[in-house]
SERO-4910 file (N, C-alpha, C, O; in steps of 0.05 Angstrom, whole numbers):
BEGIN
 pado doro    nc1    nc2    nc3   cac1   cac2   cac3    cc1    cc2    cc3    oc1    oc2    oc3
  Met    A   -343    103   -742   -349    104   -714   -363    131   -709   -356    152   -720
  Asn    A   -383    129   -692   -397    154   -686   -385    168   -661   -368    156   -648
  Thr    A   -395    191   -655   -384    207   -633   -390    193   -606   -373    194   -588
  Leu    A   -413    181   -604   -420    167   -579   -401    144   -573   -394    140   -550
  Thr    A   -393    129   -593   -375    107   -589   -347    117   -580   -335    105   -562
  Leu    A   -338    138   -592   -312    150   -584   -313    161   -556   -294    158   -541
  Leu    A   -336    173   -549   -339    184   -522   -339    162   -501   -327    164   -480
  Ala    A   -352    140   -507   -353    117   -489   -326    105   -485   -318     97   -463
  Ala    A   -311    103   -507   -283     92   -505   -266    110   -488   -250    100   -472
  Ala    A   -268    136   -492   -251    155   -476   -259    154   -447   -242    156   -430
  Thr    A   -285    150   -441   -294    149   -414   -283    123   -400   -276    124   -377
  Asp    A   -283    101   -415   -272     76   -404   -243     79   -397   -234     70   -376
  Val    A   -227     92   -414   -199     96   -409   -195    114   -385   -177    109   -368
  Ala    A   -210    135   -383   -207    154   -360   -215    141   -334   -202    145   -314
  Ala    A   -237    125   -335   -246    111   -311   -225     91   -301   -221     88   -277
  Ser    A   -212     77   -319   -192     58   -311   -168     71   -298   -156     61   -280
  Gly    A   -161     95   -308   -139    110   -296   -146    120   -269   -129    120   -251
  Ile    A   -170    129   -265   -179    139   -239   -180    116   -219   -171    118   -196
  Thr    A   -190     93   -228   -192     69   -211   -164     60   -202   -160     53   -179
  Gly    A   -145     60   -221   -118     53   -214   -105     72   -194    -91     64   -176
  Ser    A   -111     98   -197   -100    118   -179   -112    114   -151    -97    116   -131
  Ile    A   -137    109   -149   -150    104   -123   -139     79   -110   -133     79    -87
  Thr    A   -136     58   -126   -125     33   -116    -97     37   -105    -91     28    -82
  Phe    A    -80     51   -120    -52     55   -110    -52     74    -86    -35     70    -68
  Gly    A    -69     94    -86    -69    112    -64    -78     99    -38    -65    103    -17
  Leu    A    -98     82    -39   -107     68    -15    -86     47     -6    -81     44     18
  Ala    A    -74     33    -25    -54     13    -18    -29     27     -6    -18     17     14
  Gly    A    -21     49    -18      2     64     -7     -4     75     21     13     74     39
  Ala    A    -28     86     25    -35     97     51    -37     74     72    -28     78     95
  Gly    A    -48     52     64    -49     29     82    -22     19     90    -17     12    114
  Ala    A     -4     17     71     23      8     77     38     28     95     52     20    114
  Ala    A     34     53     90     47     74    107     36     73    135     52     75    154
  Ile    A     10     71    138     -2     69    165      8     44    179     15     45    203
  Gly    A      9     22    165     18     -3    177     47     -2    186     54    -11    208
  Ile    A     64     10    170     93     12    177     96     31    201    112     25    218
  Gly    A     81     53    201     83     71    224     73     58    249     85     62    271
  Phe    A     52     43    248     41     29    271     61      8    281     65      6    305
  Ile    A     74     -6    263     94    -27    271    117    -13    285    127    -22    305
  Gly    A    127      9    273    150     23    285    143     34    312    160     32    331
  Ala    A    119     45    316    111     56    342    110     34    363    119     37    385
  Lys    A     98     11    356     96    -11    375    123    -24    381    128    -33    403
  Ala    A    141    -24    361    167    -35    366    183    -17    385    196    -27    403
  Ala    A    181      9    381    194     27    400    182     25    428    197     26    447
  Glu    A    156     21    430    143     18    456    153     -8    469    158     -9    493
  Ala    A    155    -30    453    164    -55    464    192    -54    474    199    -65    495
  Val    A    210    -41    459    238    -38    468    240    -20    492    257    -25    510
  Gly    A    223      0    494    222     17    517    214      2    543    224      7    564
  Arg    A    196    -17    539    187    -33    563    207    -55    570    211    -61    594
  Asn    A    220    -66    550    239    -88    555    263    -84    537    264    -96    515
  Pro    A    283    -69    545    307    -64    528    323    -89    521    337    -90    501
  Gly    A    321   -110    537    335   -134    532    325   -149    507    339   -166    496
  Ala    A    300   -144    499    289   -158    476    293   -142    450    279   -147    430
  Phe    A    312   -124    450    316   -107    427    321   -123    401    309   -117    380
  Gly    A    338   -143    402    345   -158    378    321   -173    366    316   -173    342
  Lys    A    305   -186    384    281   -201    374    260   -182    364    248   -187    343
  Val    A    256   -159    378    236   -140    369    244   -128    342    228   -124    324
  Leu    A    270   -121    339    279   -110    314    275   -129    290    266   -121    269
  Thr    A    282   -154    295    279   -174    274    249   -177    266    243   -177    242
  Met    A    232   -180    285    203   -183    279    192   -158    266    175   -160    248
  Ser    A    201   -135    275    190   -110    263    199   -106    234    184    -97    218
  Ile    A    224   -114    228    234   -111    201    218   -130    182    211   -123    160
  Ile    A    213   -154    191    197   -174    175    169   -163    171    158   -164    149
  Ala    A    157   -152    192    129   -142    190    128   -118    172    109   -114    157
  Met    A    149   -100    173    149    -77    155    153    -86    126    141    -73    108
  Ala    A    168   -106    122    172   -116     94    146   -127     83    139   -123     60
  Leu    A    131   -141    100    105   -152     91     85   -129     86     69   -131     67
  Ala    A     85   -109    102     67    -86     98     75    -71     72     57    -63     57
  Glu    A    100    -68     67    109    -55     42    102    -72     18     96    -62     -3
  Ala    A    103    -99     21     95   -117     -1     66   -112     -9     59   -113    -32
  Met    A     49   -107     11     20   -101      4     18    -75    -12      1    -73    -29
  Gly    A     35    -56     -6     35    -31    -22     44    -37    -51     34    -25    -69
  Ile    A     63    -54    -54     73    -61    -81     52    -77    -96     48    -73   -120
  Phe    A     37    -94    -82     14   -108    -95     -6    -88   -105    -18    -91   -126
  Gly    A    -11    -67    -89    -30    -46    -97    -20    -32   -122    -36    -24   -139
  Leu    A      6    -28   -124     17    -15   -148     13    -32   -172      6    -22   -194
  Val    A     17    -58   -169     13    -77   -192    -16    -77   -200    -22    -75   -224
  Phe    A    -35    -77   -181    -63    -77   -187    -71    -50   -200    -88    -50   -218
  Ala    A    -59    -28   -191    -65     -2   -203    -56     -2   -232    -70     10   -249
  Phe    A    -34    -13   -239    -25    -14   -267    -43    -32   -284    -45    -28   -308
  Gln    A    -55    -52   -271    -73    -70   -286   -101    -57   -289   -117    -66   -306
  Gly    A   -106    -36   -274   -132    -22   -276   -154    -35   -261   -177    -31   -267
  Lys    A   -147    -50   -240   -168    -63   -224   -174    -48   -199   -191    -56   -183
***
């Protein structure tokens, strides 16, 4: 193997690591922003209508779980290098 082939292989490995890091960073940031937005709107909804606390809490927990699942999907894609 020549030096150019080894350099190309090392570049491919480094690029896949950077791509995975970017993927996970964006997915984690998106999940964090989504969870924060859901929490803020849930607090606002309960402030406007305290009687709907139970329904708002249930829906916000489900929505936060779905937002967190998107972050976990990003982690899986980051490990795959996509």
